[in-house]
C-alpha positions, 0 to 999 in steps of 0.5 A: 345021536353018534357023536363018536369023532377019530382023533391021533387014532382013538375012536372018541365017544365025544369031541369035547378033549379037556386041554392041557391045563394045572387041573390034572395035577390032582388024581381027584378032578382026574378021577371026575374028568373021565366021571364027565365024559372025558374022551381022554387027558391031555397032561400040560408038558414037562419043559426042555427048560426044565429036564436041562436045568436038571441035568444040570443041576445034578451034574454041579452036585457030583462035581461038587460032592468030589471036592467035598467030604463024601457025603456033600454029594447025596446034595441035591439043588431043589429046584423049584421053578417048575410045578412038576420035577422029570421025574415027578413028571412020569410019577404023574403020568403012571397015576393017571395013569392008573387012575383011568380007563381013557388015553392018556397025553402026555406032553413036551415043550421044547424048541431046539434039537438036544438029548432032551428030546430022549424024555419022550421015549421014557414018556412012552415007557411010563405009558402014556398013549401019545405025546403033544409037543408043543412047540412055544416060541417067541422069535426075536431074535434078529439074527434067525431068519424065519427059515432056519426057525422052522427047520429047527421046529423040523427037527425037533420034531424029526428027533422026536418022532424017532424015538417014539413009535405012538402017536405024536400031536404037534403044538404049533402057533400061527406067527409063521411065513406060510403054517401050510408050508410048515404042517406039510413040512411037520407031517412030513417029520412024522407028525401025526396030529397037529393042534390049531393053535398055542397062545401065547400069554401077551403082557399087558401093561398098567401105565398106573403101577408100571407094571406088566401085567399077563391074561390067561382065559381065552375069548370066544374070538380067539377062534376065528382064526382057527377057524381059517386055519382048519378050514385049510388044511383039513382040506390039504393034509391027512393031518389029525386036527384040534382046536384049542383056544376060543372055543368057549360053548357048543357054536363054536364047536361046531365052527370049529367041526366044521371046518376040519377039527377032529375035537375041540380042546377045552380049557377056560371053561373046564378050568372055570367051572370044574369037569362038569363042563365036558358033560354040559358041551356034549349034551349041549352040541347032541341038542345042537345038531338035533334041532339041526336035523344032522344025525352026527358029528362026520356028516358036519366035518369039513362040510365047510373047508376049503376044498367044500365052502359053497366059495372058498375065496372067503379063506383067501383075499377075495373076503378081506377085497369085499368087506373093504369094498363094500364097508357101510359105514351105516354099518357101524352099529352092528361092531 
């Protein structure tokens, strides 16, 4: 069974990629992922705020030293807000590269143009085989229009592309007025791939304790939104497409591939089950394809996208109208 696929120009033996998570902070776990068949490693993000914080701390340290004793110039404020500092992140990237033979994708998370994008070049120099730019933002400024937000994000992508030559994937959220148009602009700005979608870590509220709580793990239902846009984008763009969010079994992976994904990123299952989950999912996908008389992953890729779907209207207004017009209250037990 041929499970191979291509993502960002990398030839992958199968489509299951361990998505960015804290598990790769441990080199032993990274080696275990490779042993379990992970086709590449994606590091968690280095944040724009983190870079700016360290730069400000360094500047403050020099300023403090100039007004104090000479030995005070060696004082550096401790930054414990983030898991890894800038230098530590780059060092960890080098350690991962030395530990495995598979490609390693570094990650930057930022949403405003600025000097921090120069660190994309540093990550390339440290050995990153590709970069995932994570455009995670919750738009709450009532003075900034949706167009202004998109313009700013596109400019960030263009600025990052200007300083690197390695493949660039952009991870976005689904909360844009026109995801299809934004994807086109990101491709024109230099993106090679698109990761759909970022998960907003939405707060829950405990009314008894009046505390805000956060829920991290994904659930299978989240894959539905990904399927919709994978089906649209794979029919319109030449970008490499990765699905992330809601992939918990080979079934969700098959759906994503049919809608046009080139790979699927798995996070929650790997965190809960460990690196061996990658080997398990690979085998289960092979079994599914064989049971349905397919010879390869490529046979199903894009088979249900907007161009090839027997009823493309299902991805537009048609399905919405049909559901509302034909809803049968007697069928409520299906929920």
